[in-house]
N, CA, C and O atoms as a Tinker XYZ file with bonds, in Angstrom:
   160  protein
     1  N    103.169000  108.814000  101.089000    73     2
     2  CA   102.112000  108.543000  102.430000    64     1     3
     3  C    101.356000  107.145000  101.619000    63     2     4     5
     4  O    100.818000  106.991000  100.523000    81     3
     5  N    101.715000  106.018000  103.111000    73     3     6
     6  CA   101.087000  105.017000  102.677000    64     5     7
     7  C     99.934000  104.670000  103.530000    63     6     8     9
     8  O     99.738000  105.216000  104.616000    81     7
     9  N     99.078000  103.644000  102.967000    73     7    10
    10  CA    98.199000  103.221000  104.020000    64     9    11
    11  C     98.409000  102.393000  105.030000    63    10    12    13
    12  O     99.027000  101.329000  105.036000    81    11
    13  N     97.717000  103.084000  106.102000    73    11    14
    14  CA    98.255000  102.681000  107.567000    64    13    15
    15  C     97.162000  101.658000  108.430000    63    14    16    17
    16  O     97.352000  100.792000  109.284000    81    15
    17  N     96.048000  102.151000  107.836000    73    15    18
    18  CA    94.959000  101.375000  108.283000    64    17    19
    19  C     93.679000  100.975000  107.654000    63    18    20    21
    20  O     93.349000  101.539000  106.611000    81    19
    21  N     92.949000  100.094000  108.156000    73    19    22
    22  CA    91.659000   99.959000  107.172000    64    21    23
    23  C     90.475000  100.903000  107.382000    63    22    24    25
    24  O     90.295000  101.244000  108.551000    81    23
    25  N     89.589000  101.414000  106.411000    73    23    26
    26  CA    88.562000  101.820000  106.729000    64    25    27
    27  C     89.266000  103.540000  106.508000    63    26    28    29
    28  O     88.653000  104.552000  106.847000    81    27
    29  N     90.582000  103.539000  105.908000    73    27    30
    30  CA    90.865000  105.099000  105.554000    64    29    31
    31  C     90.038000  104.890000  103.784000    63    30    32    33
    32  O     89.622000  103.956000  103.099000    81    31
    33  N     90.167000  106.525000  103.663000    73    31    34
    34  CA    88.860000  106.703000  102.232000    64    33    35
    35  C     89.945000  107.648000  101.207000    63    34    36    37
    36  O     90.216000  108.764000  101.648000    81    35
    37  N     90.561000  107.257000   99.890000    73    35    38
    38  CA    91.011000  107.718000   99.268000    64    37    39
    39  C     90.730000  108.228000   97.992000    63    38    40    41
    40  O     90.136000  107.363000   97.347000    81    39
    41  N     90.952000  109.575000   97.151000    73    39    42
    42  CA    90.157000  110.075000   96.038000    64    41    43
    43  C     91.480000  109.971000   95.311000    63    42    44    45
    44  O     92.630000  109.937000   95.748000    81    43
    45  N     90.893000  109.919000   93.810000    73    43    46
    46  CA    92.077000  110.469000   93.022000    64    45    47
    47  C     91.638000  111.967000   92.665000    63    46    48    49
    48  O     90.433000  112.191000   92.549000    81    47
    49  N     92.498000  112.929000   92.498000    73    47    50
    50  CA    92.025000  114.313000   91.893000    64    49    51
    51  C     91.986000  114.514000   90.777000    63    50    52    53
    52  O     91.651000  115.616000   90.341000    81    51
    53  N     92.356000  113.386000   89.919000    73    51    54
    54  CA    92.134000  113.928000   88.361000    64    53    55
    55  C     90.539000  113.275000   87.537000    63    54    56    57
    56  O     89.911000  113.827000   86.634000    81    55
    57  N     90.236000  112.017000   88.194000    73    55    58
    58  CA    89.014000  111.402000   87.427000    64    57    59
    59  C     87.949000  111.223000   89.004000    63    58    60    61
    60  O     86.777000  110.850000   89.066000    81    59
    61  N     88.780000  111.599000   90.019000    73    59    62
    62  CA    87.411000  111.405000   91.125000    64    61    63
    63  C     86.972000  110.098000   91.740000    63    62    64    65
    64  O     86.020000  110.029000   92.516000    81    63
    65  N     87.642000  109.151000   91.396000    73    63    66
    66  CA    87.328000  107.213000   91.623000    64    65    67
    67  C     88.289000  107.503000   93.351000    63    66    68    69
    68  O     89.272000  108.199000   93.608000    81    67
    69  N     87.405000  106.580000   94.244000    73    67    70
    70  CA    87.480000  106.870000   95.334000    64    69    71
    71  C     87.744000  105.523000   95.902000    63    70    72    73
    72  O     87.168000  104.515000   95.494000    81    71
    73  N     88.513000  105.529000   96.729000    73    71    74
    74  CA    88.601000  103.973000   97.651000    64    73    75
    75  C     89.002000  103.740000   99.412000    63    74    76    77
    76  O     89.837000  104.213000  100.183000    81    75
    77  N     87.860000  102.717000   99.502000    73    75    78
    78  CA    88.066000  102.267000  100.762000    64    77    79
    79  C     88.914000  101.252000  101.226000    63    78    80    81
    80  O     88.841000  100.080000  100.857000    81    79
    81  N     89.717000  101.698000  102.035000    73    79    82
    82  CA    91.068000  100.261000  102.530000    64    81    83
    83  C     89.944000   98.887000  103.449000    63    82    84    85
    84  O     89.112000   99.041000  104.343000    81    83
    85  N     90.305000   97.911000  102.894000    73    83    86
    86  CA    89.641000   96.925000  103.532000    64    85    87
    87  C     90.712000   95.708000  103.988000    63    86    88    89
    88  O     90.496000   94.565000  104.390000    81    87
    89  N     91.939000   96.436000  103.757000    73    87    90
    90  CA    93.262000   95.633000  104.436000    64    89    91
    91  C     94.301000   96.425000  103.905000    63    90    92    93
    92  O     94.631000   96.681000  102.747000    81    91
    93  N     94.847000   96.833000  105.269000    73    91    94
    94  CA    96.141000   98.145000  105.081000    64    93    95
    95  C     97.583000   96.524000  104.485000    63    94    96    97
    96  O     97.708000   95.348000  104.826000    81    95
    97  N     98.329000   97.446000  103.507000    73    95    98
    98  CA    99.316000   96.497000  103.266000    64    97    99
    99  C    100.460000   97.734000  103.394000    63    98   100   101
   100  O    101.531000   97.420000  102.875000    81    99
   101  N    100.429000   98.985000  103.949000    73    99   102
   102  CA   101.197000   99.761000  103.851000    64   101   103
   103  C    102.287000  100.156000  102.639000    63   102   104   105
   104  O    103.473000  100.441000  102.805000    81   103
   105  N    101.401000  100.080000  101.117000    73   103   106
   106  CA   102.029000  100.975000  100.109000    64   105   107
   107  C    101.010000  102.030000   99.797000    63   106   108   109
   108  O     99.970000  102.330000  100.383000    81   107
   109  N    101.534000  102.476000   98.811000    73   107   110
   110  CA   100.585000  103.558000   98.256000    64   109   111
   111  C     99.591000  103.292000   97.087000    63   110   112   113
   112  O     99.770000  102.530000   96.137000    81   111
   113  N     98.611000  103.998000   97.321000    73   111   114
   114  CA    97.477000  104.039000   96.211000    64   113   115
   115  C     97.792000  105.070000   95.191000    63   114   116   117
   116  O     98.012000  106.240000   95.504000    81   115
   117  N     97.823000  104.452000   93.457000    73   115   118
   118  CA    98.001000  104.667000   93.131000    64   117   119
   119  C     96.600000  105.119000   91.755000    63   118   120   121
   120  O     95.707000  104.312000   91.492000    81   119
   121  N     96.704000  106.493000   91.070000    73   119   122
   122  CA    95.404000  106.124000   89.698000    64   121   123
   123  C     95.670000  107.325000   88.984000    63   122   124   125
   124  O     95.978000  108.278000   89.701000    81   123
   125  N     95.640000  107.482000   88.039000    73   123   126
   126  CA    95.935000  108.351000   87.045000    64   125   127
   127  C     97.247000  108.752000   87.109000    63   126   128   129
   128  O     97.481000  109.951000   86.955000    81   127
   129  N     98.167000  107.968000   87.312000    73   127   130
   130  CA    99.997000  108.013000   87.640000    64   129   131
   131  C     99.907000  108.944000   88.671000    63   130   132   133
   132  O    100.922000  109.640000   88.689000    81   131
   133  N     99.013000  109.273000   89.638000    73   131   134
   134  CA    99.245000  110.160000   90.450000    64   133   135
   135  C     98.603000  109.496000   91.911000    63   134   136   137
   136  O     97.536000  108.888000   91.990000    81   135
   137  N     99.821000  109.867000   93.354000    73   135   138
   138  CA    99.353000  109.166000   94.565000    64   137   139
   139  C     97.673000  109.717000   94.583000    63   138   140   141
   140  O     97.139000  110.669000   94.016000    81   139
   141  N     97.159000  108.712000   95.454000    73   139   142
   142  CA    95.870000  109.153000   95.547000    64   141   143
   143  C     95.690000  109.724000   97.067000    63   142   144   145
   144  O     96.170000  109.139000   98.038000    81   143
   145  N     94.877000  111.040000   97.164000    73   143   146
   146  CA    94.586000  111.598000   98.258000    64   145   147
   147  C     94.226000  111.224000   99.709000    63   146   148   149
   148  O     93.066000  110.815000   99.750000    81   147
   149  N     94.695000  111.226000  100.646000    73   147   150
   150  CA    93.577000  110.468000  101.887000    64   149   151
   151  C     92.685000  111.784000  102.129000    63   150   152   153
   152  O     92.891000  112.997000  102.175000    81   151
   153  N     91.719000  111.021000  102.242000    73   151   154
   154  CA    90.163000  112.428000  102.291000    64   153   155
   155  C     89.430000  111.748000  103.929000    63   154   156   157
   156  O     88.649000  112.547000  104.448000    81   155
   157  N     89.601000  110.589000  104.607000    73   155   158
   158  CA    89.255000  110.261000  105.838000    64   157   159
   159  C     90.077000  109.595000  106.406000    63   158   160
   160  O     89.877000  109.221000  107.562000    81   159
């Protein structure tokens, strides 16, 4: 699943990093070599 809009929040299920999207580019977010999970 790619980033679709600003304001989305993503979390890494391995290390717990969280990211808030400020500019959507359509790519996927990866942390610890795994795709991050959309949480909001």
